A tleap script that builds the chain and sets N, CA, C and O, in Angstrom:
source leaprc.protein.ff14SB
mol = sequence {
  NMET LEU THR LEU ILE GLU THR LYS PHE PHE
  ILE GLN VAL SER SER ASN LEU LEU PHE ASN
  LEU ILE ASN MET ALA THR ALA ASP PHE ALA
  TRP ASP LEU ILE ALA GLU ALA ARG PHE SER
  GLU ASP ALA LYS ASN ILE ARG THR ARG ASN
  HIE LEU LYS GLN VAL CVAL
}
set mol.1.N position { -45.697 -27.820 41.788 }
set mol.1.CA position { -44.163 -27.401 41.264 }
set mol.1.C position { -44.804 -26.582 40.293 }
set mol.1.O position { -45.994 -26.755 40.033 }
set mol.2.N position { -44.110 -25.691 39.723 }
set mol.2.CA position { -44.377 -24.885 38.625 }
set mol.2.C position { -43.683 -25.205 37.172 }
set mol.2.O position { -42.470 -25.410 37.216 }
set mol.3.N position { -44.166 -25.253 36.204 }
set mol.3.CA position { -43.340 -25.333 34.705 }
set mol.3.C position { -42.740 -24.539 34.476 }
set mol.3.O position { -42.808 -23.445 35.035 }
set mol.4.N position { -41.808 -24.901 33.402 }
set mol.4.CA position { -40.530 -23.982 32.838 }
set mol.4.C position { -41.609 -22.285 32.504 }
set mol.4.O position { -41.687 -21.209 33.097 }
set mol.5.N position { -42.121 -22.742 31.526 }
set mol.5.CA position { -43.220 -21.739 30.990 }
set mol.5.C position { -44.020 -21.265 32.071 }
set mol.5.O position { -43.919 -20.049 31.908 }
set mol.6.N position { -44.544 -21.384 32.788 }
set mol.6.CA position { -45.268 -20.805 34.164 }
set mol.6.C position { -44.585 -20.094 35.322 }
set mol.6.O position { -45.133 -19.394 36.173 }
set mol.7.N position { -42.874 -20.490 35.170 }
set mol.7.CA position { -41.850 -19.481 35.926 }
set mol.7.C position { -41.739 -18.731 34.784 }
set mol.7.O position { -42.766 -18.085 34.990 }
set mol.8.N position { -41.291 -18.249 33.652 }
set mol.8.CA position { -40.934 -17.957 33.093 }
set mol.8.C position { -41.819 -16.758 32.551 }
set mol.8.O position { -41.413 -15.705 32.059 }
set mol.9.N position { -43.453 -17.273 32.813 }
set mol.9.CA position { -44.344 -15.767 32.688 }
set mol.9.C position { -44.339 -15.191 34.303 }
set mol.9.O position { -44.421 -13.987 34.547 }
set mol.10.N position { -44.243 -16.106 35.230 }
set mol.10.CA position { -43.976 -15.168 36.610 }
set mol.10.C position { -43.141 -14.247 36.470 }
set mol.10.O position { -43.307 -13.028 36.426 }
set mol.11.N position { -42.232 -14.866 36.400 }
set mol.11.CA position { -40.794 -13.803 36.074 }
set mol.11.C position { -41.043 -12.940 35.507 }
set mol.11.O position { -40.745 -11.931 36.147 }
set mol.12.N position { -41.741 -12.582 33.958 }
set mol.12.CA position { -42.041 -11.761 33.220 }
set mol.12.C position { -42.711 -10.752 33.921 }
set mol.12.O position { -42.283 -9.611 34.094 }
set mol.13.N position { -43.951 -11.281 34.385 }
set mol.13.CA position { -44.784 -10.517 35.127 }
set mol.13.C position { -44.490 -10.092 36.429 }
set mol.13.O position { -45.196 -9.283 37.031 }
set mol.14.N position { -43.557 -10.564 36.852 }
set mol.14.CA position { -42.967 -9.570 38.072 }
set mol.14.C position { -42.371 -8.842 37.718 }
set mol.14.O position { -42.428 -7.847 38.441 }
set mol.15.N position { -41.415 -8.686 36.492 }
set mol.15.CA position { -40.543 -7.720 36.516 }
set mol.15.C position { -41.414 -6.478 35.307 }
set mol.15.O position { -40.978 -5.384 34.947 }
set mol.16.N position { -42.171 -6.863 35.081 }
set mol.16.CA position { -42.903 -5.314 34.201 }
set mol.16.C position { -43.564 -5.061 35.967 }
set mol.16.O position { -43.341 -3.974 36.498 }
set mol.17.N position { -44.028 -5.700 36.422 }
set mol.17.CA position { -45.231 -5.028 37.718 }
set mol.17.C position { -43.745 -4.014 38.341 }
set mol.17.O position { -43.924 -2.804 38.477 }
set mol.18.N position { -42.364 -4.615 38.675 }
set mol.18.CA position { -41.548 -4.012 39.344 }
set mol.18.C position { -41.036 -2.480 38.181 }
set mol.18.O position { -40.869 -1.288 38.440 }
set mol.19.N position { -40.951 -3.089 37.202 }
set mol.19.CA position { -40.860 -1.416 36.115 }
set mol.19.C position { -41.705 -0.723 36.400 }
set mol.19.O position { -41.287 0.432 36.316 }
set mol.20.N position { -42.883 -0.756 36.761 }
set mol.20.CA position { -43.916 0.433 36.165 }
set mol.20.C position { -44.052 0.855 37.633 }
set mol.20.O position { -44.589 1.959 37.723 }
set mol.21.N position { -43.691 0.250 38.926 }
set mol.21.CA position { -43.662 0.977 40.239 }
set mol.21.C position { -42.699 1.406 40.557 }
set mol.21.O position { -42.803 1.961 41.651 }
set mol.22.N position { -41.270 1.463 39.940 }
set mol.22.CA position { -40.007 2.168 39.379 }
set mol.22.C position { -40.690 3.436 38.782 }
set mol.22.O position { -40.791 4.523 39.350 }
set mol.23.N position { -41.165 3.092 37.472 }
set mol.23.CA position { -41.355 4.572 36.401 }
set mol.23.C position { -42.263 5.285 37.248 }
set mol.23.O position { -42.058 6.474 37.491 }
set mol.24.N position { -43.606 4.449 37.893 }
set mol.24.CA position { -44.325 6.119 38.693 }
set mol.24.C position { -43.584 6.174 39.684 }
set mol.24.O position { -44.440 6.866 40.235 }
set mol.25.N position { -42.695 6.094 40.544 }
set mol.25.CA position { -42.359 6.726 41.351 }
set mol.25.C position { -41.040 7.408 41.062 }
set mol.25.O position { -40.341 7.718 42.027 }
set mol.26.N position { -40.683 7.638 40.001 }
set mol.26.CA position { -39.547 8.040 38.971 }
set mol.26.C position { -40.490 9.714 39.007 }
set mol.26.O position { -40.171 10.738 39.612 }
set mol.27.N position { -41.659 9.467 38.152 }
set mol.27.CA position { -42.254 10.268 38.070 }
set mol.27.C position { -43.396 11.189 38.737 }
set mol.27.O position { -44.060 12.146 38.339 }
set mol.28.N position { -43.306 10.360 40.097 }
set mol.28.CA position { -43.794 11.171 41.248 }
set mol.28.C position { -42.917 12.072 42.080 }
set mol.28.O position { -43.066 13.142 42.669 }
set mol.29.N position { -41.799 11.078 41.864 }
set mol.29.CA position { -40.511 12.442 42.388 }
set mol.29.C position { -40.080 13.391 41.490 }
set mol.29.O position { -39.478 14.352 41.969 }
set mol.30.N position { -40.285 13.338 40.039 }
set mol.30.CA position { -40.067 14.290 39.339 }
set mol.30.C position { -41.310 15.851 39.241 }
set mol.30.O position { -41.205 17.025 38.884 }
set mol.31.N position { -42.301 15.053 39.733 }
set mol.31.CA position { -43.549 16.019 39.826 }
set mol.31.C position { -43.285 17.019 40.874 }
set mol.31.O position { -43.392 18.246 40.884 }
set mol.32.N position { -42.902 16.137 41.773 }
set mol.32.CA position { -42.961 16.857 43.060 }
set mol.32.C position { -41.406 17.704 43.198 }
set mol.32.O position { -41.170 18.608 43.999 }
set mol.33.N position { -40.301 17.039 42.023 }
set mol.33.CA position { -38.888 18.397 42.210 }
set mol.33.C position { -39.669 19.777 41.200 }
set mol.33.O position { -39.253 20.928 41.327 }
set mol.34.N position { -40.952 19.387 40.120 }
set mol.34.CA position { -41.033 20.415 39.093 }
set mol.34.C position { -41.854 21.354 40.092 }
set mol.34.O position { -41.746 22.542 39.786 }
set mol.35.N position { -42.469 21.162 40.961 }
set mol.35.CA position { -43.910 21.744 41.689 }
set mol.35.C position { -42.781 22.576 42.868 }
set mol.35.O position { -43.143 23.707 43.192 }
set mol.36.N position { -41.689 22.142 43.386 }
set mol.36.CA position { -40.851 23.066 44.401 }
set mol.36.C position { -39.947 23.971 43.738 }
set mol.36.O position { -39.619 25.128 44.003 }
set mol.37.N position { -39.608 23.153 42.784 }
set mol.37.CA position { -38.863 24.205 41.782 }
set mol.37.C position { -39.896 25.656 41.409 }
set mol.37.O position { -39.452 26.788 41.597 }
set mol.38.N position { -41.140 25.440 40.930 }
set mol.38.CA position { -42.081 26.552 40.790 }
set mol.38.C position { -42.358 27.470 41.966 }
set mol.38.O position { -42.724 28.643 41.905 }
set mol.39.N position { -42.107 26.691 43.116 }
set mol.39.CA position { -42.642 27.326 44.411 }
set mol.39.C position { -41.555 28.024 45.015 }
set mol.39.O position { -41.751 28.924 45.831 }
set mol.40.N position { -40.953 27.829 44.826 }
set mol.40.CA position { -39.054 28.600 44.926 }
set mol.40.C position { -38.776 29.819 43.912 }
set mol.40.O position { -38.184 30.866 44.175 }
set mol.41.N position { -39.268 29.481 42.856 }
set mol.41.CA position { -39.257 30.449 41.849 }
set mol.41.C position { -40.268 31.634 42.501 }
set mol.41.O position { -39.831 32.676 42.990 }
set mol.42.N position { -41.618 31.304 42.424 }
set mol.42.CA position { -42.876 32.355 43.047 }
set mol.42.C position { -41.783 32.674 44.404 }
set mol.42.O position { -40.999 33.609 44.246 }
set mol.43.N position { -41.754 32.188 45.231 }
set mol.43.CA position { -41.180 32.374 46.642 }
set mol.43.C position { -40.218 33.785 46.061 }
set mol.43.O position { -40.457 34.958 46.347 }
set mol.44.N position { -38.948 33.219 45.067 }
set mol.44.CA position { -38.256 34.614 45.182 }
set mol.44.C position { -38.422 35.992 44.476 }
set mol.44.O position { -37.856 37.084 44.534 }
set mol.45.N position { -39.860 35.227 43.511 }
set mol.45.CA position { -40.621 36.517 42.907 }
set mol.45.C position { -41.019 37.938 44.228 }
set mol.45.O position { -40.761 39.124 44.432 }
set mol.46.N position { -41.692 36.946 44.750 }
set mol.46.CA position { -42.324 37.721 45.402 }
set mol.46.C position { -41.562 38.806 46.295 }
set mol.46.O position { -41.924 39.946 46.586 }
set mol.47.N position { -40.047 37.901 46.748 }
set mol.47.CA position { -39.782 38.318 48.055 }
set mol.47.C position { -38.690 39.560 46.736 }
set mol.47.O position { -38.040 40.535 47.114 }
set mol.48.N position { -38.774 39.250 45.773 }
set mol.48.CA position { -37.979 40.650 45.042 }
set mol.48.C position { -38.730 42.129 44.849 }
set mol.48.O position { -38.349 43.300 44.854 }
set mol.49.N position { -39.990 41.448 44.679 }
set mol.49.CA position { -40.995 42.247 44.416 }
set mol.49.C position { -41.540 43.109 45.458 }
set mol.49.O position { -42.166 44.136 45.198 }
set mol.50.N position { -41.210 42.525 47.106 }
set mol.50.CA position { -41.308 43.243 48.208 }
set mol.50.C position { -40.204 43.814 48.744 }
set mol.50.O position { -40.119 44.477 49.778 }
set mol.51.N position { -39.251 43.467 47.864 }
set mol.51.CA position { -37.744 44.833 48.451 }
set mol.51.C position { -37.853 45.567 47.506 }
set mol.51.O position { -37.380 46.628 47.914 }
set mol.52.N position { -38.377 45.794 45.835 }
set mol.52.CA position { -38.672 46.712 45.459 }
set mol.52.C position { -39.711 47.639 45.717 }
set mol.52.O position { -39.508 48.789 45.326 }
set mol.53.N position { -40.642 47.424 46.215 }
set mol.53.CA position { -41.592 47.624 46.847 }
set mol.53.C position { -40.765 48.755 48.304 }
set mol.53.O position { -40.851 49.942 47.991 }
set mol.54.N position { -40.347 48.626 49.125 }
set mol.54.CA position { -39.637 48.977 50.043 }
set mol.54.C position { -38.564 49.895 49.880 }
set mol.54.O position { -38.205 50.843 50.578 }
set mol.55.N position { -37.899 49.180 48.269 }
set mol.55.CA position { -36.708 50.406 47.799 }
set mol.55.C position { -37.327 51.887 47.321 }
set mol.55.O position { -36.660 52.921 47.338 }
set mol.56.N position { -38.769 51.798 46.878 }
set mol.56.CA position { -39.058 52.998 45.966 }
set mol.56.C position { -40.208 53.604 47.102 }
set mol.56.O position { -40.814 54.651 46.868 }
savepdb mol mol.pdb
quit
């Protein structure tokens, strides 16, 4: 049986681990969104450039 102090420590460690996992997942998701936005912007620039070449 765990004592009150051990239980409190276990809960604190568990919540810290969970918080860190959520932060890492959120940061990873944010980087994915940034990469997707950059890729989309690059693709749009290439399409515009190709269209201008066809017009001229």
